[in-house]
Every structure is written in structure tokens, then in C-alpha cells.
Steps between C-alpha positions, in 0.01 A plus 500: 500500500774744593681412176198594285445818702867599476524434126177691431591799717854519363390477136211744532701734724789530256264548204307775682820677604620498138156617387502795741858599413433492125169684544655770717757563227212595270400789727667817379675740737359844565845656525575402139201686355551837326409843639202666329427867436132473403343450841133398533314637800553297817348495848721331760264382775641403840287378790651563843392413851732537799809496278712747697806275478513461121282762331751787500774304321252356249347837417842660462583247228165568329558875518831451317379295203592601146141528382342843474148418381372346822303567814587334831185418696562384857191371679542515878262232625411585860858507627541542874879541513724775355419415137276805455762729652770362270277545193427860597872582480529399135484795265503360150316644198368158390385383843136478609414359842153359564408429861234241576330496840241228440490153348190405296325178592615199304848631413852419609679822586781477246267402217272792579795739519628393157149530358465852644830586334358383170182706552711810560702451182438551130832386353531244219723271706500416871781348704380333819795460734575446867633745756832324557634482142817674382522589131799567278439841341458346152289198603155643433604670177639173362195304614258737325712486189489120497124495561435748218736330255339159553144639520443354843205555729682388814865476593652367822858523618650240733688697767828425670396369841751528781508451874754574772459136612701238305269224624196691378670562166542125459131442581396772255706329229301176545171691524588680176563171324165364619321820398654487152368147450156600631455817292725426197558870422684415178165383359328832576570627148356186339123525445458123470668428837340538843805654670453857616683751717420775746763669717416737784830679451431581136160458335501731197161490332324694226194681628268340245633152583458557875140600444435207265637260765254636758735734694562428867123472545531145366765412759405730787520219758809323365813510721691378192376798299816531289484141374125518443525825307749335267281192464191710423688695234622177339152346521358806323715414198731800541871518423729439796874461553769504768856632527779422745572793730855425614692828557181695424239432771567369849347458842567349838194277512531385860769553762486162674340156490221604738388783271521264202270247668248760616501676163434188292241362741268789415446391140621140456155349563344758267715383208313168517160673526474390868461139383617255766549210256729704277685613811558142616624412152742796508639394838556142386658614174731741685612233744544223243672708229684778686561425867553124524663355185866582573490401872313174424735399220823590678405362841290192424604401149748243376798601287294536180235711670766718659655558159159620378480730802841645419394555136185683610700711746751584226215618276367719782846649554524579127159670519616724783827587322311585180247728673700778668510653755432153643796320656588138425449395861135607488445156341597341830218695665225378263373231745474764775323742264261225389407420861455871564268539200297195604465649848385834355238331281365294792502787748339741253210261446473407869491859629256612229263212573536531878413869512256478210686749282808720487623820661640730236647831617295497821170416328330159524353334192285191542567189296149520356572853380836400354336214312247742356199367687 
């Protein structure tokens, strides 16, 4: 039994690693795109809530972009810290601050804030982005140029994700690999493939496409709003693509493992539409394909099985080397990261079911509401 399992996991694992590496090579880099001079109108919409630690640095990078034909709309969603004070100190000709004091029934706060940004804009293009993103001055210019040249309706950019914790960086590397297999962003541009992409750090969407996909009204209760926006745009038959953002767009996603766990727990169950059977399947798949294969083969296998384990580990090391800024030794942490992801999936479902819903930015949403009932 262990021989069949080991052979299957090793064969499929190596094939999938090669598939991801080849597919990632097909994603073009934002930094290699040309600068444009004909700039379409753009509204950059940022939702902020209690972002006093990151918002100043992020807005400074947005205030220094090489793109003149834009308006920067910052929606302050009921912040109770120093966010409002920090925003009041910015004196920039393109900046407009909208302050929200109430949350409409049936909306997640961030989704409502982004939607209010849309309602207060008229520009041809909109960039939905988060309050902790740092942009290279040319990043937005190059992205608009690429979108216009290829007649896109929606363009995402995969950001550089960093953390001050090496252990967390290794976990993020495994999470990224799993997310790539789940979303298949390289298929976003292909109308006959189901893969789609949505990135909270950089969702650039044409106004007409956003409206055709239902705006944030269609996803007003989705914690995974960025992914769902991308899926809705793809489902509407619109043109979508993705670029790699290395050296162009970056963020410190989480600062430690605890923040990583708490952050992902808010929307992991939502990705599976709050379906417990799909969640159980995800946990089993994560354990059997990510967390357990290498330990089982190396600890309990005979010489042939151990050789297969070494081959699989070698393929994982190659993946990490070929996807900078990952380090080769992150491959050794894949079992730990797999156990961590399985724990997050289980705990996300357990807590949501136990309390009958989720708390999102200090507001409770019942499971019945989240399921649209």
C-alpha cells in the first residue's frame, strides 16, 4: 500500500511541480513592459480601516507614481485609530479622502468601501488596491500600457510578498504554490479555460467590465472579494490577464505565523462556499499530498520508497530555487507548511460553524447571511 501511495505521490508531485514552473514562465513581468505617454483616466481606490502602521508608507508610494492622469481615492472605513489623522496630513493634488461612518446592512466593510470608491469615481479604469502596498513609480504606468495594448478588461499583478520572519516566508512559499495550483492564473487569459485571477494588491479593471461583472454588489458578503471579482469577470466572458510584479509591487503580508493563521482563517472557509464536504476533502488532500508524503517515505519506507522520497524532495528544492526570492531550504519546511494549512482550514470551518458566522472588522455576519439565505 505504501509503495503504491509513494509512487503515485512522487510521480504526480514531480509532474505538478514541472507544470507550475513551466506555467509561471509564461507569465510576463511587469518591470519589462514599456512606459506609455497616452494615459487613460484612472481612479486608484484604496480601502483603509485602522491602518495607522502601514497607510503612510503605502500612500507615499502612490503619491510618487509616474502617472499624471489619475485620481487617488482613499476610503476611510470607520477607522478608530490614527488613520484619519494621518490621511489629513497628506496634501496631494490627486488625493480625495472619503470618510465612512456607517456600514450598510448586508455588506462587508472593505467591499462596501471599495464600492463607495467606485461610486465616487468616473474614470475609465479603476485600480482596487490595499493599504499596505508599495509601488515602484513606473508600475501603474506600465500596467495600464499592457492592459491597453492587449485590450484587456482586467489585469492583476502578483506582488512580491515578504515577511521579517524566515519561517513565515517558508510557509508563504508553500501557500503560494498551493494557491497557484488552485487558481491557475496563467489560464486567466484563455477564454476556454476555467482558471481566473483576482489579487487584492492589484485589481486593475475597466469600468464597463466591472459593471458588467456586477460590481462589488455581487460579492458584497465575500471575504475573498479579490478572487471572486476576478472569477466574476472571467465568467462574464471578459478579457483577463496577469503579470509578475517582482521589483514593481511589494508588501509585507503578515509579520508572524500568528497573524498568518488569523488572517487566512477569515476567508478560507468562504473559498469553498462554506461547504463542509469540500473542506474535509481539502484537509485530506493537503495532508496526503503536501504535509505527509516526504516524512512517510523517508521514515517508514524501504530503500526504493526512500529513493522516491529523495526524488520528490529534490523536485521541491528545484521549485524553490526557480521561484525567487524563495530559498532552497524552504522545501524542507513544506511538511510543516502543509500541516499549518490543514490546521487553518479545519479551524476556519470549526470556528465559523461554532459561532454561526464570522467576525469581520468587528462586525458579525451569520452563516445564513453569508450563504445568501
